[in-house]
N, C-alpha and C positions, 0 to 999 in steps of 0.2 A: 234631876234641878240642880242647878247650883245660884249660890248667892253675888256671887259676879260678874258684872259684864260684861263679855265676854269682848263688845267695841270697846269699853274704857280701859280694860285691864292693857293691852298694846300701848292703847296712847300714854298710858299715864309707864310703861317700862319706855316710851324714845321720851318723855319728860325726864323719865331720875335720869337716863344718861347722858344727856346734851349734854358736855362738861366736865364728864367724869373722871375720875383717875383711873378707873376700869374701863370707859373708852379710849381713853385717852393711850394707856398701857396696850391694849390688845390693836389699838390702831400701831405704834410702833413694829412693835412684835411682830406684827404682817407686813408692813412695808421694809419692817428690813432682811425679811425672808421672805417677800419677791424681790427686793437689791440682789443676794446669795442667789434665789433661783437662775437668775437671770444673769450672773455671771457667771454662772456654772453652765450657762446655754450661751453666751460671747467664748467658755474653754472651748468648748464642742467644733462651732465655725470654727475658733483659731485655727484647730485641729484640723477641718475639713482645707482651707488657704493655706496652712505649711504643706499639708501632701499637695495639694495642685502647684503650688509654688515651686517644690523640690525637682518635681518631674516636667517642671520647664529649665531650671535652673541647671541641670545636671544632660550628664549625652545622657540619651536612650543605653547606654553599654554599661553606664554606671550605677552608681546606689540610688534610689527613688523611696530608703529611710526614712520616713517624719519622724521630726523631733517627736511630737504629743506622740502616746503608745494610743492603736489602735480602739483598743478596749475603752479605755478614758472619752474617747473623742464619742462611741456609739451611745454608750451609757451619758453625757451628760446631753448631752443633746434632748432626749429622750425626757429624759429626769426634771432639764431644767424649763422644757414646754409648759408641762404637765402640773410644777412645781408654779411656778410663774406662773396661770391659771387660778389654782387653790392659790394660795399666796394673795395674789390682788381682789381677787372675787373678795375674800375676808377682809383687804385692807380699803377693797372700797364698803363693805357692810359696815364697817366699823369707825369707819370716818367722817360716814355719814350719820350714823348714827351720835360721835361726840359735836359735828358743827346741827344736824337733827336736818339739816338739809342736802336732797337728792342733788342739787342739780352743780356742785360744786363742789371742790376737794379744799381741806382744809392745810395748812403745810406746802406740799407740795405733790403733785398727784404722778401717778404709774405711768405715765408714758416717761414724765424725768427719773422716774426712779428703774425702768427699766432700761432705758440710755444709758445711767449710771451704771448697773450692771453690769452692760454689753462693754464698756470702753473699759473695766474693770480684767472680766473676766479672758474681753480676747490679748488683752495686753497683757494675762499671766500666760494666755497661750506662746508668746513671738517670745517669752524666755528659753523655754523648748522648745523653738523651732532649730533645724535641725539644722548647719551649715555647708552651702554649696564645697561641689571640691573648690572651687576657683571663680573669687569674682571678677564678671565680667566675659568669664570664658566659657564655656561645656566640655569640658575635656573627655575626650574618648580616651578610655585607658585601653581598651581593644585593638581601633582601626588607629587612633592617631588622628583621627579627623577634627583637632577641635575644632569648636563657631565660636564667633563672639554673641553674646547677646546682643537680642532686639532691642528693640521699646519696650518688650511685653515683655521682658524675660527681668527688665528692670522696673519696670513698675512694680514687678512682684518682687523683685529685691525690699524697694522700696516698702511695700505693705507691714514690715515693722512696726512702721510713725504710723502709714496715711492710715491702718486697721484700725486702729485705737482709736489714732486721734480722728479719724471719722464720728464716731461715737463720744468724743469728746466731744466737740464739737454737736453737732444733733441734741447731743444733753443739753448746755449748753445754754442754745438759742432756741431749746423746753423751757430753761430756766427763767427769763428773758422775757417770753410768749408768755410765760405765766404770773412773773412780776409784773408786766405792761397789761395783765387784763386784774389780775387782783387791784393797782390803780384804775380801776375803768371804774371794777362793782363795785368798789368804793364811793368812787363819787357819783354812779349812780344811787347807793344804799342813802350819803350824806343829799341828795337834795331831795332824793323819797321822803326822808324824815321830817323838811324844812318843805316839803305841798304836803304832806298829810298832816302837819301842822298850822301850815295858814294860808292852805290850799281849797281845794275842791275835789273833794270825793264824788265819785257817782258810778254807776253801774256800768258799763258800757260791753252794749253786744256783739258779739261775734257772727259777724257778717259772711265771712268767708272761712274756712279754715279746709285743708286737702285732707285728703283719705290717710291713714297713716296704719304702718303692718305691725299689728301687738307683738309679736315674733324675736323683733329685736329689744334692745336695753334702753334705747335710746332713740329718739328720730330728730332729726334735725326739721320743721315746718315754720311756714310762713301766715299770721293766721291776720285779717283785720278788722277792724270793731268801729263801730259805732257810738257815737256818744252828742252829748247835745252841749254845750256852750250859755254863760248865765243868759244871755241875749234868743234861745232858745233855739241857736240854729246850729243843723244838725253836720259833725265834723265826724272824714273820716277818717284811721293813722292803720297804720300796717306794725308788726310786731315781728320778730325774727327770736326764732324759741328753739332751743336744745333741749327737750326735757322726757323723763321715759314717756311711750304712748300712750301710756292711760291719763296720764297729766297733760295731754296735748287740748286745750276747749275745744269741743262741734259743737258746727255751725244754733246758732240758735239761744246757746250759753249766753251770762252773763260773766265780768269778772272784772274786777278793780279797778279805776282808772284815777291816776291823781293829775291836773292841768295849772297851773294860774290862771287864776279868775283876770287880773287882768289883762293880760297876755295870751288869750287858749290857742291863736296860730303860731305859737312859736313853739315847736313839734319837739327841739332842743329840750323842751318844761312837761312834757305830756309823757305821762308812763304807767306801763300795764302790767297788772299784778296777771299771767297767766296762772297759775296753778291757784286761785284765790287768798291766797296769804294777805294779812296786813302788813308783815314784817318789809322795813325799809329795803334791806337786802334784794324781797322775792323779787321788785317792780322789776322791771326792763324797760329801758327807751323803745321812744318806734319811730316811725321815719314817713316821710306823705305815700299813701295806700296807693 
């Protein structure tokens, strides 16, 4: 027999970890570890590109020895993949413990960290790439049938710039998208806080919810809910979700919804909390059903 409530203990631990130095430190450590693992993966990818590149740039009778050792790239790819899975799994866990939010990440998301690591790793690989025999010509040292490079060869030669540059571009776009998402989330949270003070909070009925697979970590879904305005008229709105499958509301369940009583038809001022939380940050915007 236990004198501790087995259901309350995890909730208490989660509360204590929210915003704690311990959760912050673990988040930073696992995030840096994941970025390093992605960098190792990028090194392996750069090694493979180096091998393909030198084969295309040199003659079949010349040297095809790549600059990145075979053993290095062979070890870097599996270790980078496994390390990324482990580190970013822990990063997500501790990040969510720090924020106590399972719907979004604090600071920076795993995708951005992966792209940053790949950019650094592929750039490091390019510093070891083998130089072609002659720039612009595939030199044949045996029969002396030299051939000028085609478009494909020039593309592969320039990979030393565009390969890491591609990941830098994608990483930059990811960070820009995250900043835009954070601004959007902040605006929603501010509006939700305002409506929780001055608007009307009701329990909206979920009238349509898709079947979701419990095997996935997160699922994208769209639910339709019904609520009554101050005049007693029924109104329907749709809300798009991206949540763990077990948190997607089922048909017939009720979820908190706030709206402006002075303008109940204004969908921009109607927000739904699909998880049932009354925290402003957990309310999501709605649109016409």
